[in-house]
C-alpha positions in Angstrom: -111.2 33.6 -44.3 -114.4 31.2 -44.3 -112.1 28.6 -43.2 -110.5 30.5 -40.3 -113.8 31.3 -39.4 -115.1 27.4 -39.3 -112.2 26.5 -37.3 -112.9 29.0 -34.5 -116.0 27.5 -34.6 -114.8 24.0 -34.1 -112.5 24.9 -31.5 -115.1 26.6 -29.6 -117.9 23.7 -30.2 -120.4 26.2 -31.6 -122.2 23.2 -33.4 -122.4 21.2 -29.9 -123.1 24.3 -27.4 -126.0 25.3 -30.3 -124.9 29.1 -30.5 -123.4 31.6 -32.8 -121.4 34.1 -33.6 -124.3 37.0 -32.9 -125.1 35.6 -30.2 -122.1 35.1 -28.8 -121.2 38.5 -29.6 -124.0 40.0 -27.6 -123.4 38.1 -24.8 -120.0 39.3 -24.5 -121.4 43.0 -24.4 -123.9 41.9 -22.3 -120.9 41.1 -19.3 -119.3 43.9 -20.4 -121.8 46.7 -19.9 -122.7 44.8 -16.8 -119.0 44.8 -14.8 -117.6 48.2 -16.6 -118.2 50.0 -13.3 -115.0 48.1 -11.9 -112.9 50.6 -14.4 -113.8 53.8 -12.2 -114.9 52.0 -8.7 -111.4 50.0 -8.9 -109.1 53.1 -8.7 -111.3 54.7 -6.3 -110.1 52.2 -4.1 -106.7 51.7 -5.3 -105.8 55.4 -4.8 -106.9 55.3 -1.2 -103.5 53.0 -0.5 -101.7 55.7 -2.5 -101.9 54.0 -6.3 -101.8 56.7 -9.2 -105.9 56.6 -10.1 -105.2 57.0 -13.6 -102.3 54.2 -13.6 -104.8 51.7 -11.7 -107.6 52.5 -14.2 -105.4 51.6 -17.2 -103.9 48.6 -15.0 -107.6 47.7 -14.5 -108.7 47.6 -17.5 -105.0 45.8 -18.8 -105.8 43.4 -16.1 -109.1 42.8 -17.2 -108.4 42.6 -20.9 -105.7 39.8 -20.4 -107.7 37.9 -17.9 -110.6 37.8 -19.8 -109.1 36.5 -23.1 -107.3 33.8 -21.7 -110.4 31.9 -20.1 -112.1 32.5 -23.4 -109.5 31.8 -25.4 -107.2 29.0 -23.5 -110.1 27.5 -21.0 -113.0 28.0 -23.7 -115.4 29.6 -21.2 -117.7 32.2 -21.0 -115.9 33.3 -18.0 -115.0 37.6 -17.9 -112.3 38.1 -15.3 -111.2 41.8 -13.5 -109.9 43.2 -9.8 -111.7 41.8 -7.3 -114.1 43.9 -5.3 -113.4 43.1 -1.8 -110.1 41.6 -2.6 -109.4 45.3 -3.7 -110.8 46.9 0.1 -108.6 44.2 1.5 -105.9 45.7 -0.3 -106.5 49.0 0.3 -107.8 49.6 3.9 -106.8 46.3 6.0 -103.1 45.9 4.6 -101.8 49.4 3.1 -104.1 51.3 5.6 -104.3 49.1 8.6 -101.2 47.2 8.5 -99.0 50.5 7.2 -97.7 48.0 4.4 -96.5 50.7 1.0 -98.8 49.5 -1.9 -95.8 48.4 -3.6 -95.2 45.5 -1.2 -98.6 44.9 -1.3 -98.8 44.4 -5.1 -95.9 42.2 -4.5 -97.7 40.0 -2.1 -100.7 39.6 -4.7 -97.9 38.6 -7.6 -96.4 36.0 -4.7 -100.8 34.4 -4.1 -100.6 34.5 -8.1 -97.7 32.2 -8.2 -99.1 30.7 -5.1 -101.9 29.6 -7.1 -100.4 28.8 -10.1 -98.3 25.8 -7.9 -101.2 24.2 -5.8 -103.2 24.1 -9.2 -100.2 22.1 -10.9 -100.0 19.9 -8.0 -103.7 19.5 -7.6 -103.9 20.8 -3.7 -106.6 23.6 -4.9 -109.1 20.8 -5.5 -107.7 19.7 -1.9 -109.1 22.9 -0.3 -111.9 23.3 -2.3 -112.8 19.6 -1.2 -112.1 20.5 3.0 -114.0 23.5 3.3 -117.7 23.4 4.3 -119.8 25.1 1.5 -121.8 26.8 3.8 -118.7 28.6 5.1 -118.0 29.5 1.9 -121.5 31.2 1.3 -120.9 33.0 4.9 -117.4 34.3 3.6 -119.3 35.4 0.6 -121.7 37.3 2.7 -119.0 39.0 4.6 -117.4 40.6 1.9 -120.5 41.8 0.8 -120.8 43.8 4.0 -117.2 45.0 4.0 -118.0 46.2 0.4 -120.9 47.7 1.5 -119.4 49.6 4.6 -117.2 51.0 3.0 -119.4 52.3 0.2 -121.7 53.8 3.0 -118.5 55.2 4.2 -117.5 56.9 0.7 -121.7 57.9 0.3 -121.1 60.3 4.1 -124.0 57.7 4.9 -122.1 56.5 7.8 -119.5 58.5 9.7 -117.2 57.7 12.8 -118.4 58.5 16.2 -116.0 58.4 19.5 -119.3 57.5 21.2 -120.7 54.8 19.3 -118.0 53.5 16.9 -120.2 55.0 14.0 -123.0 57.2 13.3 -125.9 58.1 10.5 -123.7 61.3 8.6 -125.4 64.5 7.9 -127.9 63.7 5.3 -128.5 66.8 3.7 -124.8 67.5 2.9 -125.2 67.5 -1.3 -122.2 64.7 -2.0 -124.3 62.3 0.5 -127.3 63.3 -1.0 -126.0 62.6 -4.6 -124.8 59.5 -3.0 -128.5 58.6 -2.5 -129.6 60.0 -5.5 -127.4 57.8 -7.4 -128.1 54.4 -5.5 -131.9 55.0 -6.0 -131.0 55.4 -9.7 -128.7 52.2 -9.6 -131.5 50.2 -8.0 -134.2 51.2 -10.3 -132.4 50.4 -13.4 -131.6 46.8 -11.6 -135.3 46.5 -11.0 -135.7 47.7 -14.6 -133.2 44.9 -16.0 -130.9 47.7 -17.7 -127.9 45.8 -17.7 -125.3 48.6 -17.3 -127.1 49.5 -14.1 -123.8 49.9 -12.0 -122.1 51.9 -14.4 -124.7 54.5 -15.8 -125.1 55.0 -11.8 -121.7 56.3 -11.0 -121.4 58.0 -14.7 -125.0 59.9 -14.1 -123.9 60.8 -9.8 -120.6 61.9 -11.2 -122.1 64.4 -14.0 -124.6 66.0 -11.4 -121.4 66.3 -9.3 -120.2 68.3 -11.7 -123.2 70.8 -12.5 -123.1 70.9 -8.6 -119.8 72.6 -8.3 -118.9 69.1 -6.5 -116.6 67.6 -9.1 -114.1 69.7 -11.0 -111.8 69.1 -13.7 -108.1 68.2 -13.8 -106.3 70.5 -16.1 -103.3 68.1 -16.4 -105.2 65.1 -18.1 -103.9 61.8 -17.3 -102.9 59.3 -20.3 -103.0 55.7 -20.7 -98.8 56.2 -20.5 -99.4 56.8 -16.7 -99.3 52.9 -16.5 -95.9 53.8 -15.8 -96.5 54.8 -12.6 -97.6 51.6 -11.3 -96.3 48.9 -14.1 -93.5 46.4 -12.5 -93.4 48.7 -9.1 -94.5 45.7 -7.6 -91.7 45.1 -4.6 -91.7 41.5 -4.1 -88.3 41.5 -2.4 -90.0 43.5 0.1 -93.4 41.6 0.2 -91.0 38.4 1.4 -88.9 40.6 3.8 -92.3 41.5 5.5 -92.8 38.2 5.9 -96.6 38.7 4.3 -97.7 34.9 4.8 -101.1 36.0 6.3 -101.6 38.5 3.2 -100.8 36.5 0.9 -102.8 33.5 2.3 -105.6 35.9 2.1 -105.1 36.9 -1.2 -105.0 33.3 -2.4 -107.6 31.7 -0.4 -110.4 34.2 -1.3 -109.4 34.3 -5.0 -110.0 30.6 -5.0 -113.3 31.1 -2.9 -114.7 33.5 -5.7 -113.3 31.7 -8.3 -114.5 28.5 -7.8 -118.0 29.7 -6.6 -118.5 32.4 -9.7 -117.3 29.0 -12.2 -119.6 26.2 -10.7 -122.8 29.3 -10.9 -121.8 30.1 -14.1 -121.0 26.8 -15.4 -124.1 25.4 -14.4 -126.4 28.6 -15.5 -124.6 27.6 -18.9 -124.9 24.1 -18.7 -121.8 23.0 -19.1 -121.1 20.7 -16.6 -121.0 17.0 -16.8 -122.5 14.1 -15.3 -121.2 14.2 -10.9 -121.1 18.3 -11.8 -117.9 17.2 -13.3 -116.2 20.8 -14.9 -114.2 19.9 -18.0 -110.9 21.8 -18.8 -110.8 22.8 -14.9 -107.1 23.2 -14.5 -107.1 25.6 -17.7 -109.8 28.0 -16.1 -107.7 27.9 -12.8 -104.4 28.3 -14.4 -105.8 31.9 -16.7 -107.4 32.9 -13.1 -103.6 32.9 -11.5 -101.9 34.1 -14.6 -104.6 37.1 -15.0 -103.5 37.8 -11.4 -99.6 37.7 -11.8 -100.4 39.9 -15.1 -102.7 42.3 -13.3 -99.8 42.8 -10.3 -97.6 43.8 -12.7 -99.4 45.9 -14.0 -100.0 47.8 -11.1 -104.0 46.2 -9.9 -104.7 44.1 -7.1 -105.9 40.2 -7.0 -107.6 39.6 -10.1 -111.0 37.1 -10.3 -113.8 35.5 -12.2 -116.6 38.0 -12.1 -120.4 37.0 -10.7 -121.4 39.2 -14.0 -120.3 37.0 -16.3 -123.5 35.4 -15.7 -125.8 38.4 -17.6 -123.6 36.7 -20.4 -124.6 33.4 -20.1 -128.3 35.0 -19.7 -128.1 36.2 -22.9 -127.1 33.1 -24.8 -123.4 32.7 -23.8 -122.0 29.6 -24.1 -118.5 29.5 -25.8 -115.0 31.5 -25.1 -115.4 33.7 -27.5 -118.7 35.6 -25.1 -114.9 36.1 -22.8 -112.9 37.1 -26.1 -115.3 40.1 -26.5 -115.4 41.1 -22.9 -112.1 41.4 -23.2 -111.6 43.0 -26.2 -114.0 45.7 -24.8 -112.1 46.2 -21.7 -108.7 47.3 -24.0 -111.3 49.4 -26.0 -112.2 51.1 -22.7 -108.0 52.0 -22.7 -109.5 54.9 -24.4 -111.8 56.9 -21.0 -109.9 54.5 -18.1 -107.8 57.9 -17.5 -110.9 59.5 -16.4 -111.6 56.8 -13.6 -109.1 59.3 -11.6 -111.9 62.2 -11.7 -114.7 60.0 -10.5 -115.9 60.9 -6.9 -115.8 58.6 -4.0 -119.7 59.7 -3.6 -120.2 58.3 -6.8 -118.4 55.2 -6.4 -120.0 54.7 -2.9 -123.6 53.8 -4.4 -121.6 51.1 -6.7 -120.0 49.9 -3.7 -123.5 49.4 -2.0 -125.4 47.8 -4.5 -122.5 45.1 -5.1 -122.7 44.2 -1.5 -126.1 44.0 -1.8 -125.7 41.6 -4.5 -123.5 39.1 -2.6 -125.9 38.4 0.0 -128.5 35.9 -1.7 -125.8 33.8 -0.2 -127.0 33.5 2.9 -129.6 31.6 2.0 -127.3 28.9 1.5 -126.7 28.5 5.0 -128.4 25.8 7.5 -129.5 29.1 10.0 -131.7 25.7 12.1 -128.6 24.1 12.9 -126.4 26.1 15.6 -123.3 24.2 14.8 -122.6 25.5 11.5 -124.4 28.8 11.8 -122.5 30.3 14.6 -119.5 30.2 12.9 -121.2 31.3 9.4 -122.2 34.5 11.5 -119.3 34.9 13.3 -117.5 34.9 9.9 -119.9 37.6 8.7 -119.8 40.3 10.7 -116.3 39.9 11.8 -114.9 40.3 8.5 -116.7 44.5 8.3 -116.7 45.1 11.3 -113.0 44.0 12.1 -112.0 45.6 8.8 -110.5 42.8 7.7 -111.1 39.6 5.6 -108.2 37.4 7.4 -110.1 37.9 10.9 -113.3 37.1 9.5 -111.8 33.9 8.1 -109.8 32.9 11.1 -112.7 33.2 13.9 -115.4 31.7 11.6 -113.1 28.7 10.6 -111.7 28.5 13.9 -115.2 28.0 15.9 -116.4 25.6 13.2 -113.4 23.3 13.9 -113.9 23.6 18.1 -117.5 23.9 17.5 -117.6 20.1 15.7 -115.1 18.8 18.4 -117.1 20.0 21.0 -119.9 18.6 19.7 -118.4 15.1 19.2 -118.8 15.9 15.0 -114.9 15.9 14.9 -115.2 13.5 12.1 -117.2 15.4 9.6 -114.2 18.0 9.4 -111.4 17.5 7.2 -108.0 16.9 8.2 -107.1 20.3 6.6 -109.4 22.3 8.2 -107.3 21.0 11.2 -104.5 22.5 10.1 -106.0 25.9 9.2 -107.4 25.8 12.7 -104.2 25.3 14.0 -102.8 27.9 12.0 -105.5 30.4 12.8 -105.2 29.8 16.4 -101.0 30.2 16.5 -102.3 33.3 14.8 -105.1 34.8 17.7 -101.9 33.7 19.8 -99.4 35.7 18.3 -101.9 38.9 18.0 -102.3 38.9 21.2 -98.9 38.5 22.3 -97.7 41.6 20.2 -101.0 43.4 21.2 
């Protein structure tokens, strides 16, 4: 037993990184507590696409468990994975509800994006993509996705409602469910300010319990079971996705996953002191392969794209430096399978505050944009606002990235644009032409 423990410490480089088992385990628990809300929030969003909520909750735990374990054991980084916020909203509200695509076909598109992720990683194209896209546009995408998530949260909370005259307006704030949602948001805000790690999770659970007490949430007699995974596992329709020609959908899943993964990787690695001279990140391919494999696994289980979670920084702040942190988080997600089926009971007014809070947490990326340089400020702004206003991440990417290239060319700064951005711009312009022709 001692020999096995010693080999594990050597494999995870405990001595070189100056850490202990106690520190790593506590860091893993901390990471899990900060992101456990996804067990309830993800099924709530996917259920709007027609995915059985209980099965989606189980799939969420399985995908998060598998992804985190692989990232920890194979890539040896303290980064946890789970179905991504923003991409689950795109899956539901843009692809399924907006385009009329069946959720099984959308899962097929997620699978294809994961395969593409693997191939691009193997041939080295992903690094080319990262180098071609200006970091400030990546930051704008993060902000746009945050606003998108927050808008959905405000709608689910009843704070923002449709209005035929003004498109949207404020809802009835005296509505009991809306009052509970606002109370839940206040609770999450206070807990976060007090640095309580599980603030979002506590807010979701507390709002749900208050809903039960107020008679707004009703216990279902037919208790969902872990075996409900049979309603989503291997239900993805890959051939349907191919026949549908979902190139744009696959691209968005792939592209946003890429940006999310790289951004989280850089932030967490720097905070943990794991980067080497020149910003080099050891075992980068293993990290990317873990992420791609988790997305493929998640699509087979029945959930949307799996990404690296910035909440991993909470575990790093608690001292996590090795893959053991992620392994512990992954094991806790698997243990959480016992409560996962309860995710189907959580009402939208309880997950709404969580979405608003997550959206808010994504906004600091706006400080990375040079708002005094209008040639980057305008494309960044267009990216940020068109994602929520058109209810589509794809539209935000297309308009923001195309405007960036065109403005650079018009101002004589075309040499600053990498050839891959020209390629993307050409594809986006063709997309706009096609949409206008068929609109």
